C-alpha positions in Angstrom: -46.4 28.1 -80.2 -45.5 30.4 -82.3 -41.7 30.7 -83.1 -41.5 33.8 -81.0 -43.0 32.1 -77.9 -40.5 29.2 -78.0 -37.4 31.9 -78.4 -38.7 33.4 -75.5 -39.1 30.4 -73.5 -35.9 29.5 -74.5 -34.0 32.6 -73.6 -35.8 32.8 -70.3 -34.5 29.1 -69.6 -31.5 29.8 -70.8 -31.0 32.7 -68.6 -32.0 31.0 -65.7 -29.5 28.0 -66.4 -27.2 31.1 -66.6 -27.7 32.7 -63.6 -27.6 29.0 -62.0 -24.7 28.6 -62.7 -23.4 32.1 -61.9 -24.5 31.7 -58.2 -23.0 27.9 -57.9 -19.4 29.8 -59.5 -19.8 32.3 -57.2 -20.3 30.0 -54.5 -17.5 27.7 -55.4 -15.1 31.1 -55.5 -16.5 32.2 -52.0 -15.8 28.4 -50.5 -12.7 27.6 -52.7 -11.1 30.8 -52.6 -12.3 33.5 -50.0 -12.9 30.9 -47.1 -10.8 28.0 -48.7 -8.3 28.4 -45.8 -10.6 28.7 -43.2 -13.1 25.4 -44.3 -9.8 23.0 -44.7 -9.0 23.8 -41.3 -12.4 22.8 -40.1 -12.7 20.0 -42.1 -9.6 18.7 -41.1 -10.3 19.2 -37.6 -13.6 17.2 -38.1 -11.5 14.5 -40.0 -8.5 14.1 -37.4 -9.1 14.1 -33.9 -6.7 14.5 -31.0 -7.3 11.4 -28.5 -6.2 12.3 -25.0 -3.6 9.4 -23.9 -3.8 9.4 -19.9 -0.6 8.9 -17.8 -0.1 6.3 -15.8 -0.3 7.4 -12.4 2.9 6.8 -10.2 3.0 3.8 -7.4 3.2 3.7 -3.8 5.4 1.4 -2.3 5.7 0.0 1.4 9.3 0.1 2.9 9.3 -3.9 1.7 8.4 -3.2 -1.7 4.6 -3.9 -1.1 1.9 -2.1 -3.7 0.1 0.7 -1.6 -1.2 1.9 -4.5 -1.0 1.1 -7.9 -2.8 1.1 -11.4 -5.2 -1.3 -13.2 -6.9 -0.8 -16.8 -10.5 0.6 -16.7 -12.5 0.3 -19.7 -14.5 3.9 -20.0 -16.9 5.0 -22.5 -16.2 8.3 -24.3 -18.0 10.3 -27.3 -16.1 12.6 -29.2 -18.3 15.3 -29.5 -18.6 16.9 -33.0 -22.0 18.5 -33.3 -25.6 18.4 -31.6 -27.2 15.9 -34.3 -24.7 13.5 -33.8 -24.3 13.9 -30.2 -28.4 13.6 -29.9 -28.1 10.4 -32.0 -25.3 8.9 -30.1 -27.1 9.8 -26.5 -30.7 8.8 -27.5 -29.5 5.2 -29.2 -26.7 4.9 -26.3 -29.8 5.1 -23.6 -31.9 2.8 -25.1 -29.2 0.1 -25.1 -27.7 0.3 -21.9 -30.9 1.5 -19.9 -29.0 4.7 -18.6 -30.6 8.2 -17.8 -30.5 10.1 -20.6 -30.3 13.3 -18.9 -27.9 12.0 -17.0 -25.7 11.3 -20.3 -26.5 15.0 -21.2 -25.1 16.6 -18.1 -21.9 14.9 -18.5 -21.4 16.1 -21.9 -22.7 19.7 -21.0 -20.2 20.2 -18.4 -17.1 19.0 -20.6 -18.5 20.3 -24.3 -15.9 23.2 -24.1 -13.2 20.7 -24.9 -14.5 20.5 -28.8 -13.5 17.3 -30.6 -12.1 16.0 -27.6 -13.5 12.7 -25.8 -16.4 13.2 -23.1 -16.1 10.8 -20.6 -19.6 9.4 -20.3 -19.1 6.4 -18.1 -16.0 4.7 -16.4 -15.2 1.2 -15.6 -18.2 -0.2 -17.7 -19.4 -3.9 -17.9 -18.1 -6.6 -20.0 -21.4 -6.2 -21.4 -21.8 -3.1 -22.0 -18.4 -2.9 -23.9 -20.0 -5.7 -26.1 -23.3 -3.9 -26.8 -21.3 -0.8 -27.9 -18.9 -2.9 -30.1 -21.7 -4.9 -31.5 -23.9 -1.4 -32.4 -20.8 0.8 -33.4 -22.4 2.3 -36.4 -25.6 3.2 -34.3 -23.1 5.2 -32.3 -21.6 8.0 -34.1 -18.4 9.5 -32.1 -18.8 6.3 -29.5 -15.3 4.9 -28.2 -14.4 2.6 -25.5 -10.8 3.6 -24.1 -8.5 1.2 -21.6 -7.4 4.0 -19.1 -5.1 3.3 -16.3 -7.6 3.9 -13.1 -6.0 3.7 -9.6 -6.4 0.6 -7.1 -5.5 0.5 -3.8 -5.2 -3.7 -2.7 -4.7 -3.2 0.7 -8.5 -1.5 0.7 -8.9 0.4 3.9 -5.5 -0.6 5.5 -3.6 2.5 5.5 -6.6 4.8 4.1 -6.0 8.3 6.0 -2.0 7.8 5.2 -2.9 7.3 1.3 -5.9 9.0 0.8 -8.1 8.8 -2.2 -8.6 10.2 -5.7 -11.9 12.1 -7.1 -12.5 14.3 -10.0 -11.2 17.9 -9.9 -13.6 20.6 -8.4 -13.7 24.2 -9.0 -11.6 25.4 -6.7 -9.0 23.0 -7.5 -9.1 23.7 -11.4 -8.5 27.1 -10.5 -5.3 26.0 -8.7 -4.1 23.6 -11.2 -5.7 25.0 -14.4 -2.4 26.5 -15.1 -0.5 23.2 -14.7 -2.4 21.5 -17.2 -5.5 20.5 -15.2 -9.0 20.4 -17.1 -12.4 19.9 -16.2 -13.3 15.8 -15.7 -9.5 15.1 -14.2 -8.8 13.3 -11.5 -6.7 14.4 -8.9 -5.6 13.2 -5.1 -8.1 14.7 -2.6 -6.3 13.7 0.8 -3.2 12.0 2.1 -0.1 11.5 0.2 -2.0 11.5 -3.2 -2.6 14.9 -2.6 0.3 16.0 -1.1 2.5 14.2 -4.1 -0.3 15.3 -6.5 2.4 16.6 -9.1 5.2 14.0 -8.4 2.1 11.2 -9.2 0.5 12.5 -11.9 2.5 12.3 -14.8 2.0 13.8 -18.2 -0.3 13.2 -20.4 -0.1 12.0 -24.3 -2.2 12.1 -27.2 -3.1 10.3 -30.7 -4.1 11.7 -34.0 -7.1 9.5 -35.0 -8.7 9.8 -38.4 -11.9 9.3 -38.4 -15.4 9.0 -40.9 -18.2 11.5 -41.1 -20.0 9.7 -37.9 -17.0 10.0 -35.8 -15.9 6.3 -36.3 -12.0 5.8 -35.8 -10.3 4.7 -39.3 -6.7 4.7 -39.0 -4.3 6.3 -36.5 -2.4 8.9 -37.9 0.6 9.4 -35.2 1.0 9.5 -31.4 3.0 11.2 -28.2 3.6 8.4 -25.5 2.2 9.6 -22.2 5.2 10.4 -19.2 4.2 7.6 -16.2 4.0 9.3 -12.8 7.0 8.6 -10.4 7.0 6.4 -7.6 6.9 7.0 -3.8 8.7 4.7 -1.6 7.5 4.8 2.3 8.3 3.9 5.7 5.3 2.1 6.4 5.4 -1.6 6.9 1.6 -3.0 5.4 1.8 -6.2 7.4 2.3 -4.0 10.8 -0.2 -1.5 9.6 -2.8 -4.0 9.0 -2.2 -5.7 12.6 -2.2 -2.5 13.9 -5.8 -1.5 12.3 -7.2 -4.9 13.0 -6.2 -4.6 16.8 -7.4 -0.8 17.0 -10.8 -2.3 15.3 -10.9 -5.1 18.1 -10.5 -2.3 21.1 -13.2 -0.2 19.6 -15.5 -3.3 19.5 -14.4 -4.1 22.9 -15.0 -0.7 24.4 -18.5 -0.5 22.6 -19.5 -3.4 24.2 -18.2 -2.7 27.9 -20.3 0.5 27.6 -23.4 -0.4 26.2 -25.3 2.8 28.0 -22.5 5.8 27.1 -23.5 7.8 24.0 -20.2 8.0 22.3 -18.1 4.9 23.1 -15.6 4.2 20.7 -16.2 6.7 18.4 -12.7 5.9 16.9 -9.1 6.0 17.5 -5.2 6.0 16.4 -2.1 3.8 16.4 1.7 5.6 15.6 4.4 3.5 15.1 7.9 5.0 15.1 11.5 4.0 14.7 12.8 6.5 17.6 16.3 6.7 16.1 15.5 7.8 12.5 12.0 9.1 12.6 10.4 6.6 10.3 6.5 6.2 10.4 5.7 2.4 10.4 2.4 2.5 11.1 -0.1 5.2 10.9 -3.6 4.0 11.8 -6.8 6.2 12.3 -10.4 5.2 12.4 -13.3 4.9 11.6 -11.5 4.0 8.2 -12.6 4.0 4.2 -12.0 2.2 1.2 -10.4 4.3 -1.2 -11.1 1.7 -4.0 -14.8 3.0 -3.7 -14.3 6.8 -5.0 -12.0 4.8 -8.1 -14.9 2.5 -8.5 -18.5 2.5 -9.7 -21.2 1.0 -7.4 -20.3 2.5 -3.9 -23.1 5.4 -3.8 -24.4 3.5 -0.8 -21.0 3.6 1.1 -19.9 6.8 0.1 -23.2 8.3 1.3 -22.8 6.7 4.5 -19.2 7.9 4.9 -20.2 11.3 4.3 -23.2 11.1 7.1 -21.5 9.0 9.1 -20.9 11.5 12.6 -17.8 10.0 13.8 -16.0 11.9 10.8 -14.2 8.7 9.1 -12.4 11.2 6.6 -10.7 12.6 10.1 -7.3 11.3 10.2 -7.2 11.2 14.1 -3.3 10.3 14.2 -2.2 13.3 12.9 -5.1 16.1 13.0 -7.1 15.4 16.0 -5.9 16.7 19.1 -7.0 15.2 22.5 -6.4 15.7 26.5 -3.3 13.3 27.3 -4.4 12.2 30.5 -2.2 10.5 32.6 0.4 9.7 29.8 1.3 13.3 30.1 2.7 12.3 34.0 5.8 11.4 32.2 6.3 15.3 31.2 5.6 16.5 34.9 8.2 13.6 36.4 10.9 14.5 34.2 10.3 18.3 34.7 10.2 17.7 38.7 13.4 15.8 38.2 15.4 18.1 35.9 14.7 21.0 37.7 15.3 19.5 41.3 12.0 20.0 43.1 12.2 16.2 43.7 14.3 12.9 43.2 14.5 9.0 43.3 14.7 8.7 46.9 11.7 11.0 48.3 8.8 9.4 49.7 5.0 10.4 49.0 2.0 9.5 51.0 -1.0 9.1 48.9 -4.0 9.0 51.1 -6.3 9.5 48.3 -7.2 12.9 48.7 -4.7 15.7 48.1 -4.9 18.8 50.5 -5.9 21.4 47.7 -9.1 22.2 45.7 -10.6 18.6 47.3 -8.3 16.6 44.3 -8.6 12.6 44.6 -6.6 10.1 43.5 -8.2 7.6 41.2 -7.7 4.8 43.5 -10.2 4.7 46.2 -8.1 5.2 49.3 -5.0 6.0 47.8 -1.6 4.1 47.2 0.0 4.6 50.7 3.7 5.4 50.6 5.4 5.4 47.3 8.7 6.6 45.5 8.5 8.2 41.8 9.1 5.3 40.3 6.2 4.0 41.9 3.8 6.6 41.4 4.4 6.6 37.6 4.2 2.6 37.7 1.0 3.0 39.1 -0.1 6.3 38.0 -0.7 8.0 41.5 -2.7 11.4 40.8 -1.6 12.4 44.3 2.1 12.5 44.0 1.9 14.6 40.4 -0.6 17.3 42.3 2.0 17.9 44.7 5.0 17.9 41.7 2.9 20.4 39.9 2.0 22.5 42.7 6.1 22.8 43.2 7.1 22.9 39.9 4.2 25.6 38.7 2.4 25.7 34.9 5.0 27.9 33.6 7.6 25.2 34.2 5.6 22.3 33.5 4.6 24.3 30.0 8.3 24.5 29.5 8.9 21.1 29.6 6.5 20.1 27.3 7.6 22.8 24.7 11.0 21.1 25.0 10.0 17.5 24.5 8.0 18.8 21.5 4.5 18.9 22.5 3.7 22.3 21.0 5.0 22.6 17.6 3.8 20.7 14.6 5.8 17.6 14.0 6.7 18.0 10.5 5.8 14.9 9.0 5.1 16.1 5.4 1.2 15.9 5.5 -0.8 19.3 5.3 -3.4 20.0 7.8 -1.1 19.2 11.0 -2.3 21.0 13.8 0.2 22.9 16.4 -0.4 21.5 19.9 -2.2 23.5 23.0 0.3 23.9 25.5 -1.5 25.9 28.4 0.8 28.3 30.5 -0.6 31.6 32.1 0.1 33.6 29.3 -1.8 31.3 27.1 -5.0 32.0 29.0 -4.7 35.4 29.4 -4.5 35.8 25.1 -7.5 33.1 25.3 -9.4 35.2 27.3 -8.9 38.4 25.4 -9.4 36.7 22.1 -12.9 35.0 23.6 -11.0 31.5 22.9 -12.0 28.1 24.4 -14.9 29.5 26.7 -12.7 31.1 29.2 -14.4 33.8 31.1 -11.3 35.2 33.4 -7.8 35.4 33.2 -6.3 34.2 36.2 -4.5 31.1 36.6 -5.6 29.2 39.6 -3.8 26.3 41.3 -6.4 23.8 40.3 -5.8 24.5 37.0 -2.0 23.7 37.6 -3.4 20.6 39.2 -5.1 19.1 36.4 -2.3 20.1 33.7 0.1 17.9 35.7 -1.9 15.3 35.3 -2.6 15.8 31.6 -6.3 17.0 32.3 -7.5 20.7 31.3 -6.5 22.6 28.4 -3.6 20.1 27.4 -4.6 19.0 23.5 -2.1 17.0 21.4 -2.3 14.7 18.5 -1.2 10.9 18.9 1.8 11.6 16.3 2.7 14.6 18.7 2.6 12.2 21.9 4.7 9.2 19.7 7.4 12.1 19.1 7.5 13.3 22.9 7.9 9.1 23.9 10.7 8.7 21.1 12.5 11.8 22.4 12.7 10.1 25.6 13.9 6.7 24.3 16.3 8.4 22.5 17.9 10.5 25.4 17.2 13.4 24.1 17.6 13.4 20.2 14.0 14.2 18.6 13.7 13.0 14.7 11.4 14.8 12.5 8.5 12.1 11.4 9.1 10.9 7.9 6.8 9.0 5.7 8.8 9.3 2.3 12.0 7.8 1.9 12.7 8.5 -1.7 10.8 9.5 -5.5 11.9 7.3 -8.1 10.8 7.8 -11.9 9.4 4.6 -13.3 12.7 2.7 -14.3 14.2 3.2 -10.8 16.2 6.7 -11.2 16.0 8.4 -7.5 14.7 12.3 -8.1 14.9 12.7 -4.4 16.0 11.5 -1.4 14.5 12.3 2.0 17.2 11.1 5.0 16.4 11.3 9.1 16.4 14.8 10.0 17.0 15.8 13.6 14.2 18.1 14.6 16.2 18.8 18.1 18.6 17.6 20.6 17.4 18.2 24.2 19.5 18.3 27.1 18.1 15.6 29.6 19.6 14.5 32.6 20.9 11.1 32.6 19.6 10.5 36.1 16.5 12.0 35.5 15.8 10.1 32.4 16.7 6.7 34.2 14.0 7.5 37.0 11.6 8.0 34.4 12.2 4.8 32.4 12.2 3.0 35.1 8.9 4.2 35.9 7.7 3.4 32.7 8.9 -0.3 32.7 7.0 -0.6 36.0 4.1 0.6 34.1 4.2 -2.4 32.0 4.7 -5.3 34.8 2.7 -6.9 37.4 1.4 -4.4 39.7 1.4 -1.4 36.8 -1.3 -0.2 35.0 -0.8 -2.0 31.9 0.9 -5.2 33.9 -2.2 -7.4 32.6 -2.0 -6.2 29.1 1.6 -7.3 29.0 1.6 -10.1 31.1 4.0 -12.7 29.4 5.0 -10.3 26.9 8.9 -11.8 25.7 9.8 -8.4 25.2 10.4 -6.0 28.1 8.4 -2.8 27.2 8.1 0.5 28.9 5.3 2.7 28.9 2.3 4.7 30.4 -1.6 4.5 30.2 -3.7 7.3 30.0 -7.4 7.7 30.7 -8.3 11.1 29.7 -11.6 12.2 31.5 -14.4 13.8 29.7 -16.9 15.9 31.7 -20.0 15.3 30.0 -22.0 12.6 31.6 -23.0 9.7 29.3 -19.5 10.1 27.6 -16.8 7.8 28.4 -13.1 8.9 28.7 -10.5 8.6 26.2 -8.1 5.8 26.6 -4.1 6.2 26.0 -1.1 4.0 25.9 2.2 5.7 25.0 5.6 3.7 25.4 8.5 2.0 23.6 10.2 -1.9 23.5 12.6 -3.0 24.5 12.6 -1.4 27.7 16.5 -1.4 27.9 17.4 -0.7 24.0 14.2 0.8 22.6 14.0 0.0 18.9 10.2 1.0 18.5 7.8 3.3 19.5 3.7 2.8 20.0 0.9 5.1 20.8 -2.6 3.9 21.0 -5.5 6.3 21.5 -8.9 4.9 21.6 -11.7 8.0 21.5 -14.0 7.8 24.0 -12.6 4.0 24.3 -12.2 4.2 28.8 -9.6 2.8 30.6 -5.8 3.3 28.9 -4.6 0.3 30.6 -7.6 -1.9 29.4 -8.2 -0.6 25.9 -5.4 0.7 24.7 -2.6 -1.1 26.4 -3.7 -4.7 24.5 -3.4 -2.8 21.2 0.3 -1.8 21.8 0.8 -5.4 23.0 0.0 -6.9 19.6 2.0 -4.2 17.6 4.8 -5.2 20.1 4.4 -8.7 19.6 4.3 -8.8 15.9 6.9 -6.1 15.1 9.1 -8.7 17.0 8.0 -11.3 15.4 5.9 -13.0 18.6 3.4 -15.2 17.6 0.0 -14.1 19.2 -1.4 -15.0 22.4 
């Protein structure tokens, strides 16, 4: 090779070297000068992650300090989403190690991937075996970490489920409503009951922790932390031991009703029990069945139970004590009796004759052959239909409706739980409006005498919740003072500082004639004595009880009637009001009254029979 050729080749080589260094220098200038600040931020974000620290949700206590809803540590598997290649590696390896469905893991990541460099929840309540696997293979799982998260727990299980409610992952509509309050996809919120009603009080404020990670997303060291603020605590009026007794008694009554009516299609569909302190409005027990275990919603492995709940025709999510409404049957006769006495259409001395058949519309008494001669006290105790047909005609539907409203049966009770409905008190004006609006299948606006007769004994169009009936009975027990039902007495910070208190509130004061009230109360006492419609249920009861049974007829073949008992104890100085309703349960004295007996015995410390 000639000298000139060597020089030429050397020049080309030097030119290439120079151009390479020029390109490299230009790239360095671009990265360090032109985009230096931007890339520094990206590098820092890739190295330092802000890990969310969930706040401990507030505790819900009963009146005696027992925990109804608390928290427990839950080990959750998270993935810090950094780049698609790392995610793909982590998901593939995790699926291979655990046997979890890869597509399901990818779906969860897609749902939450907007949270760049924020943990995506892959699994909750992981088993110790999975925890160990993840720790043993940490270097093969970029960005995967295990975190201890406070998770809801309900120590009493199904007892009080409809009252307390349950939690679940936030949905789109909830996120739209709560997004401005800091809620994000993947958060858990109260879905029903007190969990939903007091969501913002119970929730707390999340904190955060800055963690430095290596290139594979593995935590290296902690840089700083802002501690989460725990949620506030609720203190309730509920007595959970009494709640449990009422739940179990109602379960047994429903089972007994089913066994007694094996041919009926809808026997024992559900039921409710309400227990009130009439002098404060405190709700001591609030039962609805069928129930569910709210723990199923916050722990894994309950897919079968949850599917059964959502497909159950008995509507187990419905709070029958508060939101469901039923005709009260003969329990409503207390309103008719009080109205007749107050308005002077009868008195305690008048005698009525029941032959078993009433003179209007072919109406009959429930007892074949009738009750013979009896006064109003005896008519209440024996639940004589004919006497109340007569009183209904004398009063007329509008006066009956007036006293039903006076005793609070139409308006919501003001319990404090959402979704409570207004009662249905029928009268002439109501029927006219219902006809004009095409409601309830009413085909003509005229109010007939036969409809008054039905209304006087609690049949026909009446619809009230068990809680509304309990408030009505409480008004009779106090002599006219109606308290708003109270569930929450106070809200406190975790260290015990009282934030808000909820004292008893008088909803209304009703002017009741003392003599008229005395007659009604005496009739209620007779109901629970031998010869009364609840006499067998309270036979040998150590505490005198005053009450009224109800058997609300269901005009559909193959369906059993609704069974009611409403009452209070002791009869002479009421301390507690108890209302029991068994949907399609049969006769009130046979099915509902024994449940009330169990509740009253427990309340007064009487050993079970």
